[in-house]
All heavy atoms as an XYZ file, in Angstrom:
876
protein
N       0.825     -1.189      0.000
C       0.000      0.000      0.000
C       0.876      1.264      0.000
O       0.570      2.218     -0.688
C      -0.933     -0.032      1.222
C      -1.912      1.081      1.252
S      -3.066      0.893     -0.100
C      -4.564      1.209      0.712
N       1.970      1.209      0.780
C       2.877      2.361      0.827
C       3.513      2.609     -0.536
O       3.670      3.762     -0.951
C       3.956      2.148      1.885
C       3.436      2.265      3.298
C       4.524      2.010      4.329
O       5.722      1.994      3.969
O       4.162      1.827      5.500
N       3.865      1.555     -1.218
C       4.460      1.701     -2.553
C       3.457      2.316     -3.520
O       3.812      3.156     -4.354
C       4.927      0.342     -3.065
N       2.221      1.915     -3.399
C       1.162      2.458     -4.255
C       0.987      3.956     -3.998
O       0.850      4.744     -4.931
C      -0.141      1.704     -3.969
C      -1.178      1.829     -5.021
C      -2.342      0.911     -4.709
C      -3.326      0.878     -5.848
N      -4.461      0.000     -5.575
N       1.025      4.339     -2.730
C       0.905      5.752     -2.358
C       2.098      6.528     -2.907
O       1.941      7.620     -3.461
C       0.797      5.901     -0.825
C      -0.537      5.346     -0.336
C       0.960      7.356     -0.410
C      -0.655      5.249      1.172
N       3.290      5.976     -2.760
C       4.501      6.642     -3.238
C       4.436      6.854     -4.747
O       4.760      7.920     -5.249
C       5.739      5.825     -2.855
C       7.035      6.534     -3.131
C       8.284      5.837     -2.602
N       8.167      4.474     -2.149
C       8.267      3.387     -2.933
N       8.455      3.519     -4.222
N       8.175      2.171     -2.430
N       3.993      5.816     -5.488
C       3.875      5.940     -6.950
C       2.865      7.017     -7.319
O       3.090      7.805     -8.241
C       3.489      4.600     -7.575
C       4.634      3.611     -7.661
C       4.285      2.426     -8.558
N       3.092      1.690     -8.127
C       3.096      0.674     -7.264
N       4.222      0.271     -6.725
N       1.972      0.063     -6.941
N       1.760      7.072     -6.587
C       0.741      8.094     -6.862
C       1.301      9.489     -6.594
O       1.078     10.419     -7.373
C      -0.497      7.851     -6.013
N       2.054      9.633     -5.507
C       2.661     10.928     -5.195
C       3.667     11.340     -6.257
O       3.734     12.504     -6.645
C       3.317     10.879     -3.814
C       2.317     10.859     -2.682
C       2.964     10.654     -1.316
O       4.137     10.211     -1.250
O       2.297     10.947     -0.314
N       4.461     10.384     -6.738
C       5.434     10.673     -7.793
C       4.732     11.081     -9.081
O       5.173     11.990     -9.781
C       6.326      9.448     -8.031
C       7.299      9.184     -6.906
C       8.016      7.848     -7.030
O       7.751      7.094     -8.007
O       8.840      7.556     -6.147
N       3.640     10.411     -9.382
C       2.878     10.732    -10.596
C       2.304     12.147    -10.496
O       2.373     12.926    -11.451
C       1.753      9.713    -10.777
C       1.013      9.842    -12.076
C      -0.006      8.723    -12.227
C      -0.765      8.851    -13.530
N      -1.745      7.778    -13.701
N       1.750     12.482     -9.338
C       1.198     13.828     -9.126
C       2.298     14.870     -9.247
O       2.122     15.900     -9.892
C       0.496     13.914     -7.754
C      -0.781     13.082     -7.772
C       0.194     15.361     -7.388
C      -1.418     12.904     -6.410
N       3.440     14.602     -8.658
C       4.566     15.524     -8.711
C       5.009     15.762    -10.152
O       5.248     16.901    -10.564
C       5.719     14.974     -7.880
O       6.815     15.843     -7.931
N       5.098     14.688    -10.925
C       5.501     14.814    -12.334
C       4.488     15.642    -13.117
O       4.860     16.482    -13.946
C       5.654     13.431    -12.951
N       3.209     15.421    -12.857
C       2.160     16.175    -13.554
C       2.225     17.662    -13.191
O       2.054     18.523    -14.059
C       0.783     15.618    -13.208
C       0.499     14.290    -13.816
S      -1.121     13.714    -13.231
C      -1.436     12.412    -14.378
N       2.471     17.958    -11.926
C       2.566     19.353    -11.498
C       3.762     20.050    -12.138
O       3.700     21.241    -12.442
C       2.647     19.447     -9.970
C       1.350     19.133     -9.235
C       1.588     19.097     -7.725
C       0.272     20.145     -9.577
N       4.836     19.313    -12.351
C       6.008     19.890    -13.009
C       5.724     20.179    -14.477
O       6.270     21.117    -15.050
C       7.205     18.959    -12.867
C       7.763     18.927    -11.463
C       8.915     17.948    -11.311
O       9.475     17.506    -12.340
O       9.245     17.634    -10.153
N       4.870     19.389    -15.110
C       4.536     19.575    -16.521
C       3.520     20.687    -16.745
O       3.455     21.261    -17.831
C       3.964     18.283    -17.099
C       4.952     17.161    -17.224
C       4.309     15.878    -17.729
O       3.250     15.938    -18.384
O       4.871     14.814    -17.468
N       2.739     20.995    -15.751
C       1.641     21.950    -15.904
C       2.071     23.309    -16.456
O       1.455     23.797    -17.413
C       0.891     22.118    -14.574
C      -0.349     22.981    -14.604
C      -1.372     22.418    -15.589
C      -0.960     23.067    -13.217
N       3.110     23.952    -15.925
C       3.489     25.256    -16.485
C       3.831     25.188    -17.978
O       3.460     26.092    -18.738
C       4.719     25.655    -15.665
C       4.574     24.915    -14.382
C       3.911     23.624    -14.753
N       4.492     24.123    -18.401
C       4.831     23.988    -19.816
C       3.586     23.777    -20.675
O       3.492     24.321    -21.772
C       5.833     22.849    -20.024
C       7.202     23.150    -19.464
C       7.786     24.448    -19.989
O       7.744     24.690    -21.223
O       8.280     25.233    -19.159
N       2.649     23.017    -20.186
C       1.400     22.790    -20.923
C       0.671     24.110    -21.116
O       0.187     24.419    -22.214
C       0.508     21.768    -20.193
C       1.155     20.381    -20.222
C      -0.891     21.726    -20.805
C       0.483     19.370    -19.317
N       0.607     24.909    -20.055
C      -0.086     26.191    -20.143
C       0.650     27.145    -21.081
O       0.025     27.895    -21.831
C      -0.245     26.800    -18.759
C      -1.174     26.021    -17.832
C      -1.173     26.625    -16.443
C      -2.580     25.970    -18.392
N       1.974     27.135    -21.055
C       2.741     27.991    -21.968
C       2.492     27.581    -23.418
O       2.353     28.432    -24.288
C       4.228     27.935    -21.645
C       4.579     28.749    -20.425
C       6.054     28.713    -20.136
C       6.326     29.497    -18.854
N       7.729     29.463    -18.462
N       2.430     26.271    -23.664
C       2.145     25.794    -25.018
C       0.766     26.246    -25.481
O       0.552     26.474    -26.668
C       2.227     24.263    -25.073
C       3.630     23.720    -24.959
C       3.669     22.207    -24.819
O       2.615     21.546    -24.973
O       4.761     21.681    -24.540
N      -0.151     26.390    -24.541
C      -1.504     26.827    -24.883
C      -1.601     28.344    -24.984
O      -2.644     28.873    -25.318
C      -2.501     26.297    -23.846
C      -3.924     26.333    -24.349
O      -4.146     26.054    -25.549
O      -4.827     26.675    -23.557
N      -0.516     29.053    -24.650
C      -0.500     30.499    -24.837
C      -0.551     31.326    -23.572
O      -0.511     32.548    -23.625
N      -0.642     30.697    -22.414
C      -0.659     31.447    -21.159
C       0.776     31.701    -20.707
O       1.622     30.814    -20.792
C      -1.413     30.680    -20.066
C      -2.886     30.572    -20.336
C      -3.411     29.453    -20.983
C      -3.750     31.594    -19.975
C      -4.764     29.354    -21.252
C      -5.099     31.495    -20.244
C      -5.597     30.379    -20.883
O      -6.945     30.297    -21.152
N       1.056     32.905    -20.211
C       2.430     33.200    -19.796
C       2.869     32.408    -18.564
O       4.036     32.072    -18.440
C       2.417     34.698    -19.506
C       0.997     35.054    -19.285
C       0.184     34.058    -20.065
N       1.940     32.130    -17.678
C       2.273     31.364    -16.478
C       1.002     30.819    -15.834
O      -0.106     31.090    -16.285
C       3.066     32.213    -15.470
C       2.349     33.495    -15.070
O       1.113     33.570    -15.215
O       3.022     34.426    -14.600
N       1.177     30.047    -14.782
C       0.040     29.416    -14.107
C      -0.860     30.473    -13.476
O      -2.089     30.339    -13.486
C       0.531     28.400    -13.045
C      -0.634     27.812    -12.274
C       1.326     27.287    -13.712
N      -0.274     31.538    -12.944
C      -1.084     32.597    -12.321
C      -2.052     33.222    -13.318
O      -3.203     33.476    -12.992
C      -0.191     33.691    -11.744
C       0.503     33.292    -10.495
C       1.288     34.439     -9.961
N       2.155     33.979     -8.893
C       2.856     34.765     -8.151
N       2.844     36.060     -8.340
N       3.617     34.277     -7.190
N      -1.573     33.496    -14.516
C      -2.433     34.088    -15.545
C      -3.573     33.132    -15.886
O      -4.725     33.549    -16.034
C      -1.627     34.422    -16.795
N      -3.255     31.851    -16.004
C      -4.296     30.871    -16.294
C      -5.319     30.832    -15.164
O      -6.527     30.822    -15.414
C      -3.699     29.477    -16.504
C      -4.755     28.408    -16.557
C      -5.502     28.223    -17.704
C      -5.031     27.629    -15.445
C      -6.500     27.258    -17.756
C      -6.026     26.661    -15.481
C      -6.755     26.482    -16.637
N      -4.855     30.775    -13.925
C      -5.773     30.681    -12.792
C      -6.645     31.926    -12.677
O      -7.830     31.830    -12.356
C      -5.009     30.432    -11.486
C      -4.441     29.030    -11.384
S      -5.653     27.705    -11.649
C      -6.806     27.989    -10.310
N      -6.081     33.098    -12.941
C      -6.879     34.327    -12.908
C      -7.962     34.266    -13.976
O      -9.129     34.606    -13.722
C      -5.983     35.545    -13.119
N      -7.606     33.806    -15.161
C      -8.570     33.662    -16.252
C      -9.627     32.630    -15.890
O     -10.820     32.841    -16.115
C      -7.845     33.251    -17.547
O      -6.865     34.235    -17.858
C      -8.815     33.105    -18.701
N      -9.199     31.531    -15.304
C     -10.133     30.471    -14.908
C     -11.142     30.982    -13.890
O     -12.340     30.721    -14.012
C      -9.350     29.284    -14.333
C     -10.247     28.172    -13.857
C     -10.766     27.255    -14.752
C     -10.600     28.072    -12.519
C     -11.612     26.237    -14.322
C     -11.440     27.056    -12.078
C     -11.935     26.146    -12.979
O     -12.780     25.164    -12.541
N     -10.676     31.731    -12.897
C     -11.595     32.252    -11.876
C     -12.612     33.220    -12.480
O     -13.783     33.208    -12.115
C     -10.807     32.932    -10.760
C     -10.122     31.937     -9.856
C      -9.465     32.608     -8.651
N      -8.508     31.705     -8.067
C      -7.196     31.747     -8.289
N      -6.670     32.665     -9.077
N      -6.394     30.870     -7.717
N     -12.162     34.073    -13.396
C     -13.087     35.001    -14.058
C     -14.111     34.230    -14.894
O     -15.298     34.553    -14.874
C     -12.312     35.972    -14.949
C     -11.499     36.981    -14.177
C     -10.689     37.839    -15.134
C      -9.740     38.749    -14.401
N      -8.889     39.508    -15.354
N     -13.638     33.225    -15.611
C     -14.548     32.418    -16.440
C     -15.548     31.679    -15.567
O     -16.735     31.593    -15.908
C     -13.746     31.434    -17.284
N     -15.087     31.185    -14.453
C     -15.970     30.481    -13.524
C     -17.075     31.417    -13.022
O     -18.242     31.025    -12.943
C     -15.130     29.957    -12.357
C     -15.820     28.977    -11.474
C     -14.864     28.403    -10.442
O     -14.035     29.125     -9.877
O     -14.975     27.174    -10.203
N     -16.716     32.672    -12.745
C     -17.709     33.648    -12.293
C     -18.736     33.939    -13.386
O     -19.938     34.067    -13.106
C     -17.020     34.940    -11.854
N     -18.285     34.023    -14.638
C     -19.201     34.266    -15.760
C     -20.187     33.106    -15.888
O     -21.395     33.310    -16.056
C     -18.412     34.469    -17.077
C     -19.334     34.440    -18.287
C     -17.633     35.768    -17.034
N     -19.693     31.894    -15.798
C     -20.553     30.710    -15.916
C     -21.538     30.642    -14.746
O     -22.725     30.348    -14.934
C     -19.707     29.419    -16.014
C     -20.576     28.182    -15.906
C     -18.920     29.407    -17.321
N     -21.063     30.935    -13.546
C     -21.951     30.927    -12.381
C     -23.063     31.963    -12.532
O     -24.221     31.699    -12.205
C     -21.160     31.172    -11.103
C     -20.332     29.983    -10.681
C     -19.450     30.270     -9.474
O     -19.547     31.367     -8.885
O     -18.654     29.384     -9.130
N     -22.721     33.149    -13.037
C     -23.725     34.189    -13.255
C     -24.758     33.720    -14.272
O     -25.963     33.897    -14.079
C     -23.057     35.490    -13.725
C     -24.038     36.611    -14.006
C     -24.779     37.061    -12.764
O     -24.235     37.053    -11.666
N     -26.026     37.456    -12.932
N     -24.285     33.106    -15.354
C     -25.204     32.581    -16.367
C     -26.135     31.542    -15.745
O     -27.346     31.565    -15.983
C     -24.433     31.962    -17.533
C     -25.336     31.209    -18.483
C     -26.097     31.891    -19.431
C     -25.463     29.828    -18.411
C     -26.942     31.213    -20.290
C     -26.313     29.141    -19.266
C     -27.047     29.838    -20.191
O     -27.897     29.170    -21.031
N     -25.592     30.647    -14.950
C     -26.414     29.606    -14.323
C     -27.454     30.202    -13.374
O     -28.585     29.716    -13.316
C     -25.533     28.590    -13.592
C     -24.802     27.682    -14.560
O     -25.243     27.466    -15.679
N     -23.669     27.168    -14.134
N     -27.083     31.256    -12.652
C     -28.059     31.920    -11.773
C     -29.183     32.559    -12.590
O     -30.359     32.444    -12.247
C     -27.370     32.988    -10.912
C     -26.601     32.416     -9.729
C     -26.187     33.493     -8.753
N     -25.288     34.474     -9.335
C     -23.965     34.361     -9.380
N     -23.374     33.298     -8.901
N     -23.234     35.319     -9.918
N     -28.799     33.234    -13.679
C     -29.805     33.867    -14.537
C     -30.717     32.818    -15.169
O     -31.930     33.028    -15.263
C     -29.123     34.700    -15.614
C     -28.449     35.947    -15.078
C     -27.637     36.679    -16.129
O     -27.642     36.272    -17.324
O     -26.973     37.659    -15.758
N     -30.153     31.717    -15.591
C     -30.944     30.644    -16.190
C     -31.905     30.049    -15.162
O     -33.088     29.826    -15.459
C     -30.038     29.551    -16.753
C     -30.730     28.370    -17.422
C     -31.558     28.841    -18.617
C     -29.693     27.337    -17.852
N     -31.425     29.825    -13.960
C     -32.282     29.277    -12.902
C     -33.421     30.247    -12.585
O     -34.564     29.827    -12.390
C     -31.458     28.986    -11.650
N     -33.125     31.530    -12.553
C     -34.154     32.538    -12.297
C     -35.195     32.525    -13.418
O     -36.399     32.583    -13.175
C     -33.513     33.927    -12.174
C     -34.489     35.059    -11.976
C     -35.234     34.991    -10.655
O     -34.764     34.299     -9.730
O     -36.302     35.635    -10.549
N     -34.741     32.465    -14.654
C     -35.659     32.422    -15.794
C     -36.547     31.179    -15.718
O     -37.753     31.260    -15.909
C     -34.866     32.421    -17.093
C     -35.725     32.393    -18.316
C     -36.312     33.446    -18.936
C     -36.102     31.225    -19.053
N     -37.035     33.015    -20.024
C     -36.919     31.659    -20.122
C     -35.835     29.868    -18.925
C     -37.456     30.768    -21.040
C     -36.367     28.982    -19.835
C     -37.173     29.440    -20.890
N     -35.938     30.017    -15.414
C     -36.709     28.779    -15.308
C     -37.729     28.859    -14.174
O     -38.849     28.376    -14.302
C     -35.772     27.586    -15.093
C     -34.987     27.234    -16.331
C     -33.947     26.162    -16.089
O     -33.610     25.871    -14.914
O     -33.455     25.594    -17.086
N     -37.349     29.487    -13.070
C     -38.268     29.647    -11.943
C     -39.464     30.498    -12.357
O     -40.614     30.159    -12.067
C     -37.552     30.283    -10.752
C     -38.425     30.409     -9.507
C     -37.747     31.203     -8.412
N     -37.439     32.580     -8.787
C     -38.341     33.572     -8.869
N     -39.603     33.331     -8.624
N     -37.973     34.790     -9.195
N     -39.207     31.583    -13.066
C     -40.294     32.454    -13.515
C     -41.231     31.711    -14.463
O     -42.446     31.867    -14.392
C     -39.738     33.702    -14.206
C     -39.149     34.699    -13.248
C     -38.610     35.900    -13.996
C     -37.978     36.896    -13.056
N     -37.411     38.046    -13.786
N     -40.664     30.927    -15.349
C     -41.479     30.175    -16.302
C     -42.380     29.195    -15.556
O     -43.568     29.067    -15.860
C     -40.587     29.440    -17.332
C     -41.394     28.438    -18.129
C     -39.909     30.442    -18.254
N     -41.832     28.499    -14.566
C     -42.622     27.531    -13.796
C     -43.724     28.226    -12.994
O     -44.838     27.726    -12.920
C     -41.724     26.742    -12.840
C     -41.235     25.458    -13.469
C     -40.478     24.616    -12.472
N     -39.049     24.813    -12.728
C     -38.182     25.356    -11.882
N     -38.541     25.708    -10.692
N     -36.926     25.515    -12.219
N     -43.410     29.366    -12.413
C     -44.390     30.079    -11.582
C     -45.564     30.589    -12.409
O     -46.702     30.506    -11.990
C     -43.737     31.266    -10.875
C     -42.899     30.886     -9.684
C     -42.224     32.088     -9.053
O     -42.416     33.236     -9.536
O     -41.496     31.891     -8.073
N     -45.256     31.131    -13.554
C     -46.295     31.742    -14.369
C     -46.890     30.785    -15.380
O     -47.874     31.120    -16.034
C     -45.727     32.968    -15.080
C     -45.291     34.040    -14.105
C     -44.725     35.216    -14.822
C     -44.261     36.264    -13.812
N     -43.633     37.385    -14.463
N     -46.307     29.646    -15.522
C     -46.791     28.695    -16.514
C     -46.315     29.062    -17.896
O     -45.839     28.246    -18.645
N     -46.418     30.318    -18.214
C     -45.961     30.820    -19.499
C     -45.383     32.206    -19.245
O     -46.017     33.029    -18.593
C     -47.143     30.902    -20.466
C     -46.760     31.299    -21.853
C     -47.966     31.248    -22.773
C     -47.549     31.666    -24.166
N     -48.676     31.737    -25.067
N     -44.180     32.492    -19.728
C     -43.590     33.802    -19.469
C     -44.437     34.928    -20.051
O     -45.136     34.741    -21.040
C     -42.225     33.749    -20.152
C     -42.067     32.386    -20.691
C     -43.346     31.647    -20.545
N     -44.387     36.060    -19.399
C     -45.092     37.242    -19.908
C     -44.527     37.587    -21.280
O     -43.467     37.107    -21.669
C     -44.901     38.405    -18.941
N     -45.240     38.429    -22.000
C     -44.840     38.783    -23.357
C     -43.391     39.264    -23.410
O     -42.631     38.863    -24.272
C     -45.776     39.874    -23.893
C     -45.718     40.032    -25.396
C     -46.160     38.774    -26.131
O     -47.086     38.096    -25.679
O     -45.547     38.478    -27.166
N     -43.009     40.116    -22.459
C     -41.640     40.627    -22.430
C     -40.638     39.503    -22.206
O     -39.555     39.503    -22.753
C     -41.463     41.630    -21.290
C     -41.949     43.001    -21.560
C     -41.605     43.834    -20.332
C     -41.985     45.273    -20.504
N     -41.704     46.044    -19.301
N     -41.008     38.565    -21.360
C     -40.092     37.519    -20.945
C     -40.115     36.303    -21.871
O     -39.436     35.329    -21.606
C     -40.414     37.072    -19.522
C     -40.235     38.149    -18.506
C     -40.707     37.722    -17.134
O     -41.210     36.588    -17.004
O     -40.604     38.516    -16.206
N     -40.904     36.356    -22.941
C     -40.988     35.196    -23.812
C     -39.717     34.974    -24.607
O     -39.574     33.944    -25.236
C     -42.180     35.314    -24.756
C     -43.374     34.622    -24.171
C     -44.484     34.490    -25.177
O     -44.454     35.064    -26.247
N     -45.486     33.730    -24.831
N     -38.810     35.907    -24.529
C     -37.524     35.702    -25.182
C     -36.865     34.471    -24.568
O     -37.226     34.028    -23.489
C     -36.651     36.929    -24.997
N     -35.917     33.944    -25.272
C     -35.207     32.747    -24.803
C     -34.525     33.033    -23.467
O     -34.394     34.174    -23.060
C     -34.183     32.351    -25.848
N     -34.096     31.989    -22.816
C     -33.358     32.172    -21.561
C     -32.091     32.990    -21.806
O     -31.784     33.323    -22.947
C     -33.035     30.746    -21.133
C     -33.249     29.896    -22.308
C     -34.206     30.609    -23.196
N     -31.347     33.308    -20.771
C     -30.138     34.125    -20.947
C     -29.301     33.628    -22.123
O     -29.221     32.429    -22.382
C     -29.385     33.949    -19.624
C     -30.436     33.567    -18.642
C     -31.498     32.841    -19.401
N     -28.731     34.538    -22.833
C     -28.019     34.220    -24.064
C     -26.732     33.441    -23.822
O     -25.778     33.958    -23.276
C     -27.694     35.509    -24.830
C     -28.913     36.227    -25.341
C     -29.656     35.373    -26.354
O     -29.052     34.793    -27.242
N     -30.958     35.297    -26.221
N     -26.725     32.211    -24.253
C     -25.553     31.355    -24.122
C     -24.421     31.890    -25.007
O     -23.263     31.842    -24.641
C     -25.924     29.935    -24.538
C     -25.000     28.878    -24.028
C     -25.536     27.511    -24.392
C     -25.038     26.464    -23.440
N     -25.610     25.158    -23.705
N     -24.781     32.435    -26.169
C     -23.770     32.964    -27.086
C     -22.946     34.053    -26.430
O     -21.739     34.092    -26.585
C     -24.430     33.526    -28.350
C     -24.926     32.477    -29.288
C     -25.585     33.095    -30.512
O     -25.273     34.251    -30.838
O     -26.398     32.412    -31.124
N     -23.615     34.954    -25.695
C     -22.880     36.039    -25.074
C     -21.946     35.510    -23.986
O     -20.865     36.045    -23.770
C     -23.826     37.095    -24.494
O     -24.611     36.538    -23.464
N     -22.339     34.450    -23.319
C     -21.475     33.841    -22.304
C     -20.252     33.237    -22.981
O     -19.123     33.443    -22.540
C     -22.238     32.766    -21.492
C     -21.306     32.018    -20.566
C     -23.365     33.406    -20.706
N     -20.456     32.516    -24.064
C     -19.333     31.921    -24.781
C     -18.400     33.004    -25.326
O     -17.182     32.861    -25.280
C     -19.829     31.029    -25.918
C     -20.576     29.770    -25.478
C     -21.156     29.049    -26.685
C     -19.665     28.857    -24.689
N     -18.988     34.090    -25.809
C     -18.185     35.198    -26.314
C     -17.335     35.781    -25.189
O     -16.144     36.048    -25.367
C     -19.106     36.270    -26.902
C     -18.382     37.433    -27.507
C     -19.362     38.432    -28.095
C     -18.645     39.641    -28.638
N     -19.593     40.644    -29.165
N     -17.942     35.973    -24.023
C     -17.214     36.516    -22.869
C     -16.105     35.559    -22.424
O     -15.000     35.988    -22.100
C     -18.190     36.782    -21.711
C     -17.542     37.339    -20.479
C     -17.031     38.748    -20.693
N     -16.419     39.220    -19.470
C     -15.252     39.813    -19.404
N     -14.587     40.082    -20.507
N     -14.744     40.196    -18.255
N     -16.372     34.263    -22.450
C     -15.355     33.289    -22.067
C     -14.178     33.318    -23.043
O     -13.020     33.260    -22.633
C     -15.957     31.889    -21.988
C     -16.975     31.656    -20.871
C     -17.571     30.266    -20.985
C     -16.357     31.876    -19.503
N     -14.471     33.423    -24.328
C     -13.388     33.516    -25.325
C     -12.574     34.783    -25.114
O     -11.353     34.780    -25.244
C     -13.964     33.475    -26.732
C     -14.398     32.102    -27.154
C     -14.784     32.061    -28.633
N     -15.718     30.986    -28.849
C     -17.040     31.129    -29.006
N     -17.572     32.329    -29.027
N     -17.815     30.088    -29.172
N     -13.276     35.884    -24.788
C     -12.593     37.158    -24.541
C     -11.669     37.040    -23.326
O     -10.518     37.479    -23.374
C     -13.639     38.247    -24.316
C     -13.071     39.609    -24.044
C     -14.168     40.620    -23.718
O     -15.300     40.254    -23.426
N     -13.831     41.881    -23.767
N     -12.164     36.428    -22.255
C     -11.334     36.241    -21.060
C     -10.121     35.373    -21.362
O      -9.016     35.642    -20.882
C     -12.153     35.602    -19.933
C     -13.197     36.496    -19.273
C     -14.061     35.669    -18.325
C     -12.525     37.632    -18.522
N     -10.326     34.332    -22.166
C      -9.224     33.455    -22.523
C      -8.159     34.230    -23.304
O      -6.970     34.095    -23.025
C      -9.741     32.290    -23.351
C      -8.693     31.256    -23.670
C      -9.247     30.086    -24.462
O     -10.239     30.229    -25.184
N      -8.639     28.940    -24.324
N      -8.581     35.043    -24.245
C      -7.632     35.831    -25.035
C      -6.881     36.816    -24.142
O      -5.669     36.990    -24.278
C      -8.366     36.571    -26.147
N      -7.603     37.450    -23.219
C      -6.951     38.382    -22.292
C      -5.926     37.663    -21.423
O      -4.836     38.174    -21.184
C      -7.991     39.055    -21.395
C      -8.868     40.047    -22.105
C     -10.021     40.540    -21.234
O     -10.048     40.224    -20.023
O     -10.885     41.243    -21.765
N      -6.281     36.483    -20.943
C      -5.374     35.721    -20.086
C      -4.097     35.328    -20.805
O      -3.022     35.304    -20.212
N      -4.222     35.034    -22.076
C      -3.054     34.606    -22.843
C      -2.142     35.769    -23.192
O      -0.975     35.564    -23.503
C      -3.498     33.878    -24.112
C      -4.091     32.521    -23.817
C      -4.503     31.811    -25.077
C      -5.063     30.434    -24.747
N      -5.415     29.686    -25.954
N      -2.648     37.000    -23.139
C      -1.814     38.148    -23.479
C      -1.213     38.818    -22.248
O      -0.456     39.765    -22.387
C      -2.622     39.198    -24.275
O      -3.738     39.629    -23.490
C      -3.093     38.631    -25.594
N      -1.537     38.329    -21.071
C      -0.958     38.900    -19.853
C       0.529     38.632    -19.822
O       0.999     37.595    -20.249
C      -1.590     38.290    -18.598
C      -2.988     38.727    -18.343
C      -3.506     38.093    -17.055
O      -2.794     37.471    -16.297
N      -4.791     38.270    -16.824
N       1.255     39.603    -19.267
C       2.689     39.399    -19.085
C       2.900     38.690    -17.761
O       2.212     38.966    -16.783
C       3.400     40.746    -19.087
C       3.339     41.431    -20.434
C       4.087     42.713    -20.438
C       3.970     43.354    -21.808
N       4.512     44.675    -21.844
N       3.858     37.778    -17.714
C       4.085     37.074    -16.451
C       4.517     38.046    -15.361
O       5.293     38.954    -15.597
C       5.186     36.078    -16.777
C       5.685     36.397    -18.129
C       4.758     37.380    -18.757
N       3.978     37.853    -14.179
C       4.342     38.693    -13.045
C       5.585     38.101    -12.402
O       5.742     36.884    -12.356
C       3.200     38.735    -12.030
C       1.969     39.411    -12.578
C       0.878     39.427    -11.546
C      -0.368     40.060    -12.117
N      -1.477     40.035    -11.191
N       6.448     38.953    -11.890
C       7.626     38.402    -11.215
C       7.196     37.609     -9.992
O       6.231     37.960     -9.315
C       8.434     39.644    -10.814
C       7.513     40.804    -10.951
C       6.399     40.388    -11.864
N       7.910     36.531     -9.743
C       7.563     35.689     -8.606
C       7.930     36.397     -7.315
O       8.990     37.008     -7.212
C       8.297     34.351     -8.680
C       7.840     33.491     -9.816
C       8.558     32.167     -9.798
C       8.075     31.312    -10.947
N       8.759     30.032    -10.990
N       7.032     36.294     -6.341
C       7.299     36.873     -5.029
C       8.056     35.851     -4.216
O       7.776     34.659     -4.276
C       6.008     37.227     -4.319
C       5.237     38.304     -5.012
C       4.036     38.734     -4.249
N       3.528     37.740     -3.317
C       2.296     37.694     -2.874
N       1.445     38.570     -3.278
N       1.912     36.781     -2.022
N       8.986     36.349     -3.458
C       9.716     35.455     -2.566
C       8.970     35.369     -1.264
O       8.496     36.367     -0.726
C      11.122     35.971     -2.320
C      12.004     35.927     -3.557
C      13.395     36.349     -3.232
C      14.254     36.267     -4.474
N      15.621     36.681     -4.209
N       8.830     34.184     -0.769
C       8.177     34.005      0.525
C       9.234     33.663      1.549
O      10.248     33.036      1.250
C       7.121     32.896      0.466
O       7.762     31.691      0.074
C       6.015     33.224     -0.516
N       9.008     34.105      2.715
C       9.944     33.828      3.800
C       9.259     32.951      4.822
O       8.100     33.174      5.170
C      10.383     35.136      4.474
C      11.077     36.065      3.514
N      12.380     35.905      3.134
C      10.627     37.147      2.820
C      12.709     36.866      2.281
N      11.658     37.618      2.065
N       9.973     31.967      5.277
C       9.408     31.095      6.311
C       9.267     31.889      7.598
O      10.174     32.592      8.013
C      10.308     29.890      6.561
C      10.311     28.929      5.400
O       9.367     28.961      4.593
O      11.250     28.138      5.322
N       8.100     31.775      8.171
C       7.860     32.461      9.438
C       7.866     31.426     10.539
O       7.312     30.348     10.386
C       6.512     33.186      9.404
C       6.461     34.279      8.371
S       4.838     35.037      8.226
C       4.557     35.633      9.863
N       8.477     31.771     11.652
C       8.464     30.862     12.793
C       7.112     30.935     13.456
O       6.526     31.999     13.606
C       9.559     31.237     13.793
C      10.940     30.933     13.251
C      12.001     31.230     14.289
O      11.707     31.126     15.493
O      13.114     31.568     13.876
N       6.611     29.817     13.845
C       5.304     29.782     14.509
C       5.439     29.178     15.853
O       6.079     28.309     16.168
C       4.316     28.993     13.677
C       4.051     29.738     12.402
C       2.978     29.024     11.611
N       2.874     29.731     10.344
C       1.749     30.000      9.770
N       0.629     29.639     10.288
N       1.705     30.622      8.630
């Protein structure tokens, strides 16, 4: 069991070492830029899901949306467009210099 755990840890370590290169190949300057882009994209998707849930709730309550609300649910196209825009922005960010951390005694 210990050997299995050790192999899994080694595999994880190797994957973590490859991650920055994978992201650079995809156009991101560093892991921080990717993570910042990912968090923004996640917020956009969450907002879309909230709007969609609200629209579905209104439809269920009223049986049929009012004339104004008969339009389709929140626009998926605009969400995809925003996600593509965030991705492009993330890939054009310049890498930030790494901060040095100091061990603090506790």
